[in-house]
Structure formats: structure tokens, C-alpha cells
C-alpha positions in Angstrom: 179.1 190.2 103.7 179.0 186.7 104.8 175.6 186.4 103.9 176.1 187.0 100.3 179.1 184.7 100.0 176.5 182.2 101.7 173.6 182.8 99.5 176.4 182.3 96.4 177.8 178.8 98.2 173.9 178.0 98.5 173.2 179.0 95.0 175.8 177.2 93.5 174.4 173.9 95.7 171.2 174.1 94.2 173.0 174.6 91.2 175.1 171.5 91.7 172.3 169.2 92.8 169.6 170.1 89.8 172.5 169.1 87.4 173.0 165.9 88.9 169.5 165.6 88.7 169.3 165.7 84.9 167.7 169.0 85.2 170.4 171.1 82.9 172.4 174.0 83.3 170.3 177.2 84.7 170.8 180.3 83.3 169.6 182.9 86.1 170.7 186.3 83.6 168.5 184.7 80.7 165.2 187.7 79.8 162.3 186.3 77.7 161.9 187.9 74.6 158.5 186.9 73.9 155.5 189.5 74.7 152.6 188.1 76.9 150.1 186.5 74.9 146.4 188.2 75.2 143.4 185.7 75.2 139.9 186.4 75.1 137.3 184.6 76.6 133.9 185.4 75.2 130.8 185.2 77.3 128.1 182.1 75.7 124.9 183.5 75.2 122.5 182.6 77.9 118.2 182.5 76.9 117.5 182.6 80.9 118.5 181.5 84.4 117.4 180.2 87.6 117.6 182.0 90.7 117.6 180.7 94.5 117.3 183.7 96.9 115.6 186.3 94.1 117.7 188.6 91.8 120.1 189.3 94.4 120.5 185.7 95.3 122.5 182.7 93.7 121.5 182.7 89.7 122.8 180.1 87.0 122.5 181.1 83.4 122.0 178.6 80.7 122.4 178.3 77.3 118.9 176.6 76.3 115.7 176.6 77.9 115.0 173.4 80.0 111.8 172.4 79.4 108.3 172.8 81.4 108.6 169.8 83.4 112.0 170.4 84.8 111.3 174.2 85.2 108.2 173.1 86.9 110.1 170.5 89.4 113.0 172.9 90.3 110.6 175.3 91.4 108.6 172.7 93.2 111.2 170.8 94.7 113.7 173.0 95.2 112.4 176.5 95.3 114.4 177.9 92.1 112.6 180.2 90.2 113.5 180.0 86.5 113.7 183.5 84.6 113.9 184.1 80.5 116.2 186.7 79.3 114.8 189.9 79.0 
């Protein structure tokens, strides 16, 4: 029984502190009337991807195909191989 009264006293102290800080009244009995919103994210189409470690390794997809020089340098310098979307 003592713990409930102590919790209530702590809650009252917290509410008083919030009012002093300018946070206004807190209504703990309020309910949210709005339904949760649904946000749909579409995945952009990709034309190909670089893979490090084969198809089961780390892959990065691109929306625009890099030119031949970039693809060649990525393979020669970093070992990343370009794969077209099939």
C-alpha cells in the first residue's frame, strides 16, 4: 500500500516539475483518436549491381548503369564485378 502512495507522490512531483518547466498540463487519461497511418515505400528499379564475394556476398544496386571505364576500374582496383539485371 505504501508503494502506491509513494508512486502517486512521485507522479505529482513530476507533474509539478513539468508545469514549472513550462511543459503544461499532462493528461495521462487521454487516448489517441487517430488510426495509425500507412506509409508505402516503393523500391526504385535497378539496372544492375556490383557484387563483392559473388551473388551471395555484398551487392549494391544502381538505377543507372555506370560507363565502361567505371565498371572496368571497379573490377581491376576493387574486385567488384558489375552484373546486369536479368
